[in-house]
Backbone as a ProteinNet text record, in pm:
[ID]
protein_1_A
[PRIMARY]
XXXXXXXXXXXXXXXXXXXXXXXXXXXXXXXXXXXXXXXXXXXXXXXXXXXXXXXXXXXXXXXXXXXXXXXXXXXXXXXXXXXXXX
[TERTIARY]
614.5	608.3	543.1	622.3	638.5	481.9	410.3	305.8	377	290.2	346.9	203.5	93.7	-47	-160.2	-228.8	-392.1	-470.4	-584.1	-714	-850.7	-953.7	-1073.5	-1078.7	-973.9	-954.8	-838.5	-785.6	-725	-606.1	-485.3	-343.9	-277.9	-206.6	-113.1	46.2	90.4	234.8	315.2	403.9	539.1	605.6	652.2	773.5	915.7	992.4	1134.5	1169.1	1301.9	1254.5	1196.9	1070.8	960.2	1014.7	903.4	929.4	860.4	892.9	848.2	675.5	576	570	548.4	676.1	629	488.8	459.2	341.8	296.6	202.7	149.9	75.3	78.4	-57.1	-153.6	-224.7	-381.9	-478	-494.4	-522.4	-648.4	-757.1	-888	-986.4	-963.7	-1059.9	-930.3	-991.6	-912.6	-893.4	-899	-885.5	-786.9	-720.6	-581.2	-538.6	-508.8	-457.6	-329	-283.3	-170.4	-229.3	-160.2	-231.1	-123.7	-84.7	3.9	34.5	164.3	172.7	153.6	198.9	213.8	74.2	20.4	-109.8	-259.6	-234.9	-330.3	-448.1	-397.6	-484.9	-478.6	-561.2	-561.8	-454.7	-354.6	-305.3	-284.4	-315.6	-357.1	-419.6	-524.5	-616.4	-761.1	-795.3	-930.7	-998.8	-1020	-1099.3	-1214.3	-1291.1	-1476.8	-1448.6	-1538.1	-1494.3	-1520.1	-1614.6	-1581.9	-1436.3	-1367.5	-1239.5	-1150.8	-1144.8	-1056.9	-1079.3	-1226.3	-1211.7	-1129.8	-1167.9	-1097.5	-919.9	-839.9	-743	-719.9	-764.9	-722.8	-723.9	-813.8	-812.5	-721.7	-653.4	-550.7	-434.3	-428.5	-261.4	-284.4	-381.6	-370.3	-320.2	-343.9	-275.8	-169.4	-77.6	71	139.7	66.1	172.8	306.6	354.7	501.3	564.8	526.5	546.5	527.4	471.1	452.8	588.1	598.5	739.4	839.4	838	970.6	1011.6	856.2	876.2	938	861.7	900.8	1078.2	1115.1	1282.9	1318.8	1290.7	1387	1343.1	1237	1251.9	1303.5	1322.3	1423.9	1573.3	1616.4	1738.6	1706.8	1641	1652.6	1642.8	1594.2	1587.2	1480.8	1481.2	1306.3	1269.5	1125.1	1018.7	995.9	968.4	877.5	728.7	656	491.2	448.4	282	247	110	78.3	-38.8	-185.2	-252.2	-355.8	-465.7	-571.2	-666.6	-768	-813.6	-887.9	-1063.3
-197.9	-115.7	-300.9	-294.6	-404.1	-491.2	-556.2	-580.7	-637.6	-595	-667.5	-738.5	-720	-774.8	-798.3	-857.4	-839.5	-909.2	-864.8	-934	-851.6	-936.8	-892.9	-787.6	-810.8	-760.9	-613.5	-616	-517.5	-502.5	-427.6	-479.6	-331.5	-403.2	-299.5	-360.2	-174.7	-175.4	-63.3	-80.5	33	47.1	168	206.2	174.7	185	163.3	295.4	350.6	489.1	596.9	613.9	681.4	777.9	890.2	1033.6	1015	1103.7	1120.9	1212.4	1170.4	1056.6	922.8	839.9	690.2	681.3	582.9	519.8	426.7	326.7	268.1	307.5	222.1	248.6	133.8	166.6	89.2	71.6	-29.7	-18.9	-96.5	-28.8	-96.7	-117.8	-190.2	-183.5	-34.4	56.6	150.8	289.7	262	368.3	337.6	438.8	428.3	545.6	464.6	614.7	579.7	679.6	669.6	683.9	581.3	630.4	601.8	719	734.4	608.4	593.3	474.9	476.9	577.8	629.8	702.2	764.1	830.8	731.9	641.1	571.1	639.6	760.4	825.7	868.1	855.7	865.5	1044.7	973.1	1161.8	1203.3	1128.8	1150.1	1030.3	1075.7	982	950.4	818.9	766.4	632.2	542.6	420.9	413.7	308.7	331.7	306.9	356	361.9	208.1	143	-5.4	-68.8	-29.4	-113.4	-1	50.8	171.5	105.1	108.8	54	-73.5	-133.1	-272.7	-256.4	-183	-120.5	-84.8	42.6	71.4	-14.8	-119.5	-218.7	-277	-335	-468.8	-366	-204.3	-178.5	-159.4	-115.5	-106.6	-261	-360.7	-458.9	-503.3	-430.7	-450.1	-304.5	-242.2	-124	-137.5	-216.9	-251.8	-317.9	-375.9	-450.9	-344.7	-268.3	-155	-60.1	-50.6	45.2	-38.7	-133.2	-267.4	-200.6	-233.7	-226.3	-111.6	-0.5	119.6	117.3	112.3	115.8	24.8	-114.2	-149.5	-135	-43.4	6.3	113.7	161.9	308.5	241.3	132.6	130.3	15.6	30.7	-69.3	-226.4	-222.4	-413.1	-468.1	-586.5	-634.9	-672.5	-606.5	-579.6	-734.6	-770.6	-870.4	-878.3	-1006.7	-996.3	-995.1	-930.7	-931.2	-974.4	-1030.1	-1128.4	-1057.1	-1107.6	-1026.3	-1056.6	-943.1	-927.3	-1041.9	-1117.7	-1255	-1211.9
-1059.6	-963.9	-893.2	-798.7	-709.7	-645.5	-624.8	-602.2	-459.3	-368.9	-194.6	-175.4	-214.3	-162.9	-264.3	-240.1	-330.6	-257.6	-252	-186.1	-256.1	-277.1	-306.9	-453.6	-548	-628.9	-645.8	-498.1	-468.2	-493.4	-522.5	-568.3	-454	-396.1	-277.1	-374.2	-387.8	-446.5	-387.3	-413.5	-376.5	-468.1	-498.5	-601.2	-551.9	-648.1	-543.3	-610.1	-460.4	-424.6	-464.6	-410.6	-441.9	-357.2	-387.1	-324.8	-175.3	-54.3	97.9	53	119.2	283.7	235.7	339	308.6	267.2	209.9	135.5	18	28.9	-63.2	-155.1	-283.3	-375.7	-356.7	-388.7	-366.6	-505.6	-604	-652.2	-719	-742	-741.6	-875.6	-977.3	-1096.4	-1177	-1217.5	-1305.1	-1212.2	-1110.4	-965.5	-881.6	-859.1	-785.2	-654.8	-589.4	-499.6	-379	-339	-262	-84.4	-8	128.5	201.5	293.8	391	504.3	506.3	569.2	721.7	783.4	892.6	951.5	902.6	857.7	840.9	760.9	716.6	640.5	574.8	524.3	335.2	222.5	139.7	121.2	16.6	-10.5	-114.8	-223.3	-366.8	-417.8	-524.5	-534.2	-502.4	-609.6	-506.6	-553.8	-432.7	-495.7	-430.1	-477.9	-416.2	-245.9	-190.7	-15.5	26	-18.4	85.3	-3.1	-94.3	-109.5	-37.6	-17.1	53.7	203.3	244.5	361.7	431.5	322.2	321.7	350.9	263.3	232.2	396.8	428.8	563.7	686.6	669.5	801.1	768.8	659.4	581.8	651.2	605.7	641.3	785	864.5	1012	1080.1	1017.8	1094.5	1064	938.6	846.1	854.7	927.1	934.3	962	1038.4	1054.5	924.4	857.5	755.5	662.7	625.8	524.7	533.1	702.6	716.9	644	675.3	658.7	509.1	404.9	283.2	216.2	259.5	256.3	272.4	368.5	372.6	301.7	243.5	173.3	35.4	1.5	-174.6	-137.8	-25.2	-53.9	-82.1	-9.7	-28.5	-193.6	-231.4	-383.1	-379.7	-239.9	-233.5	-264.1	-233.2	-246.2	-199	-203.1	-117.6	-76	69.9	117.8	101.6	29.9	54.3	146.9	141.8	335.8	271.6	397	381.9	360.5	288.3	211.6	325.7	351.3	399.4	385.2	487.4	492.1	535.3
[MASK]
++++++++++++++++++++++++++++++++++++++++++++++++++++++++++++++++++++++++++++++++++++++

């Protein structure tokens, strides 16, 4: 699974040719969740609320870039790294 960003111990990644709806994976420690790109909400799994808050803040800023990477992943093209949360 290609990593597209990493910040504060959180890994953001996408699978190539993954199932709909458009989403990304957020991993923190041994926990993982899938977050809808369009709705910016958890659709499966869980991570600690503090980490989730940072992920949602980051995703809000980079929503269009996430959509672009989703489209690239569907076409099996290399994903573009996205700037981490600072």
